[in-house]
N, C-alpha and C positions, 0 to 999 in steps of 0.2 A: 553396518552402521548402528549406532546406539539408539537412534531415535525411533524406537518401536513402542507402540502403545502398551504392549504387555509388560515391558521391562523398564520403561523410562521412569515412571513415578517411583517404584520401589528403589530403583538405582539411585535416583537423586536424593532420596530421603537418607541414605546411609553412606554414599560414596565420599571418599576423601579427595582433596585436591590432587594428591599423588596418583590416585586411581584414575581420575579424570584425565590427567596428563598422559598416562599410559594409553588409555583408550584413544585420545586425540592423536598421539604419536603413531599408533598403528593404523588408524583410519586415514590419516593424512598421507602416510606412506602408500596405502592402497589407492587413494584418490590421485596421487601423483602419476600413477600408471594409466590413468583413464584419459582417453581422447574425448569421450562423450558420456553424458550422464542423463538418464531419464528418471525422474522422480514421480512415481504414481502413488498418491497418498489418499488414504480413505479411513481416517480415524472414526471410531464409534462413539467417543465421549470427549467433547471439546473441553469439559471441565476436569479432565483427568489430573491436571497439575495444580488445581486450585488450592489444595491443602499443603503443597510443598512450600516450605519457608522461602521468602523472596531471596534471601542470601544464597540459597542453594541453586535456584534457577539462574540468578545472576552469575554465579560461579560457573555453571554449565555453559552459559553463553560465552563467557570470557575465555574459558580454557578449551572448550570443545567446539561448539557450534560456529562461532564467528571465525576462528582460524580455518576450520574445515570448509565452510561454505563461502563466507564473505571474502576471505583472503585468498583461497585456493580455487575452489570449484567454479565460482561465478566468473572470475576473470580469465581462467585458464582452460576451460573445457567448453565444448559445444554442448549445451544443456537445454533441457525442457522439464518444467514442473507442471503437473496437472493433478486433478482429483479423480478418484473413482466414485461414481454416483451411488453412494451407500444409502441405507435407510436413515441413518443419522443425519446425513447431509440434507435429505429430503425433509426430514422433520424440522431442521433449522430453517429451511426455506419456506416452511408452512405448506408443503405440497405432498401429494401422494408420491410413493416411490416411482410409479409409472410416469406421472407428470414431470417429476424431477428429471428422470432419465431423458425424456424428450427435450426438456429445457436444456439440460447439460450438453447434449449433442448439438443442439441448435446454436448455442453460444460458442461452442468450440469449433464449429465448422462455418462460422460467419465468413463472408467474402473479405478476408483480411487484405487481399491485394487492393480492393476498392477502398477499404478503410485507410490503408497506408497512403494512397493517392490523395484522399480527402484531407489527410493530416498536413500535407505540405504547406498550404497557405498559413495555417496556424503556427507551424514550426517557424516559417520565415518571419511571421509577425512577432513571435516571442523572441527571436534572436536579434531583433532590432528594438526591443522594448527595454526601458529602464525601470520605470515604476509600475508596480501592480497594486491595485486597491480593490479589496474585497469587502462588500457590504452585504449584510443579511441580519436575520434575527440573532441578537447577541454577538454580532461580528462587525467590527470596523478595523480592518487590518491593512497596513501598508508595508511594502518591502520592495527591494530592487532585485532584478534578475540580470542586470546589465553585464555583458561580457561572458555570460555562461551559456553553454550549448543547450539546445533542446533536443531531446531524444524521442524518437517514435517507437512505440511498442505495438506491433501489429502482427502477432501470430508467429514470431520467430523464436520465442523462448517460452514464456508462460502461456498456458491454455486454461481458461479463456484469457484473451488479451484485449487490448484496446485502451491504451492510455498514452499521454504525451507529457513528458516531464522535463523540468528544469530544477533549479534550486535557488534559494535566496542568497544574495550577497551577504557574507558574514557581517553582523553588526547592523543590518538595515531593517530588521523586523521591528515594527512598532504597532502596538494596539492589542486588540482582543479578538479571539476567534472561538466560536462555539460550534460543536459538532453534534449532528442530529441522528447519528447512527450508533448502534451498540459497537463497542470496541473490545475485542477479546485479547487478553494478554496473560500468558502463563496460566491459562485455564480459568481466569476470572473475567466476568463480563462487566465492563465499565459503561456507565450511562451518564448523560448530562455533562460531558467533558467541556470545560471552558478554560482556555489558556490565555494568559496575558504576557506580552513580551515588551521589553524595553531595551533599545539598542541591541537587538538581536538575541537577547538573553531572556529565558523564561523567569518571570518574577512571581507568578502565581498560577496554581493549578487547582481547579475545582472539579469534583466528580462525586459519584455516589459513595466512594470510599476514599476520602482525602488522604489518609495515612498510606494506603496501598499505592495510590498513584504517585504520591510524593517519593515513595521508596524507589519507584521505577526511574524517576527523573534524577534521583540522587546517586544512581549507579556510577556515573562519571560526569565530567564537565560537559562532554559533547552531547549528553542526553538533554541538556537544557538548550541546545541549539537545534537547528532544523537542517536536514540533509536533502529534502525533496519537496517540490511543489508540482502537482500533477493534475491534469484534467482526466476525468473518466469519460470514455467515449464509446463504449460498447452498446449499441442500440437495443440489444436483446436483454440486457440486464437493467431492470427498472426498480428493483427494491433490494434492501440489504438482507443478508442471511447469515451474518456473523462468521463469514469466511472471507479473509482479506483478498484472496485470489480472485473472488467474484466482486466483492463490495467496492474495491478500489477502481473497478471498471464501470460502475453504474453510470448510465447516461444522465447528463445534467448534473453530475457531481464534480467535486474536486477533492483532492486529499493533500494534507499538509503533514509532514513526517518528521517528528522529533527524532534526533539521533543521526546515525551514520549516513553519509552521502554515498552515491554510486560513483564508481570509477569513470563512467561515461560522462558524468557531470559533477566534477569534483570541486566543491566549494570550500573544501578544507575541513569540514565538520566531521570528526571521527568519534565513534562511540561504539559501545557494545550493544546498543539497541538500535532498531530501525522500526518505528511503529507508525504504520500508515493509518491516520485518523481521517475519516471520511465525512464530508458534509454534502448533502444533496440539496440543490438549489431550485428544484422544480416547484411549481406553485403549491402542490399538495404537501410539500415539505417546508413551506414557509417562504419560498422564493429567495431571491438574492441577485446581486449584480457583481460582474467582474469588469474592472476598468484597466486598460493599458495606456499609460501616459496620457490620462485624461480622456480617452476614447472608450465608450461603452462597447465591450466585446461580446458579452453574454448577459442576458437578463432572464431570470427565472428558468435557468437551465437550457436556454435556447440561444444559439449564436445569432447575432443581429446584423453583422456585416455581410454584404453580399458574397464576398470571397470565402467566407467561412460557413455559409449556410449548408454546404455539402456535408458537414459534420452533424447536422440535426438528424434525429432518428429516422424520420420518414424518407429522407434522401438516401441514407445509407441502406435502408431496407427495400428500396425500389428493386423490383425484379428478383428479390430473394426467393419468392415462392416458385419462380420458374427455373431456378438453378437445379441442375441434375444432381 
């Protein structure tokens, strides 16, 4: 596969569309022979693509990455993606390598069976919900999830895992949403992202680099729509570390995803991007509220309905220390 740290940047800087097409054709042919896929990733430099022109990374996504992964591997193989606990990952998390290794194995070996069971009441609630209303600092957003499925992610694909997702009904998103975590895309770290939607369509995007973020949303029409709305539910992940595989699972968070939807919850939004943007609603991160059809579901990152309290961190971590 072409996505190796040592070769990807120089390759993207000079390759032509024809060369990318040949690479994609060969790797797609190989992937078609696979029944299962395990991706162990451990990059040493998250900014390796920061100097690659946006049109080059967009071309790579359109011709190689999306057809190989999104269209073929994800829906047609048994797969798992996880990280290797490198020194670079520890540095991003603000930990020593030894502490990060301990953290890594703790979050990856969570009792996912217990988490899956605790997700059921929220899944049922979401699948009978029409209107979602999210409030918080810089956020007042409404949209519908009526008629769309809710999908539990509890250790059967990504590791670490721990999220529950649906998707907005096309055309229903109204209002403004602000994100309080760093968001890495194509090697560049975005901060202070604030998006405004009208009738389901992105009408304004603010960040620390307005030109660069606008170029992402201009890649195709679907980039201005949203393909996923998800709760982060892993009780062992409490702070961001600029790695989506971890950050989208932060307890007390949710993420809203411009771009392509998943086949398991197909709202019709198709795009060459799928960008999980995370907002943490715990008190130390500014708090916030989540309402379903006029009922308060979660406040300041904690579920408030009795049937959902099993998803709060202390409940999920009960007896964890006694597990073998």
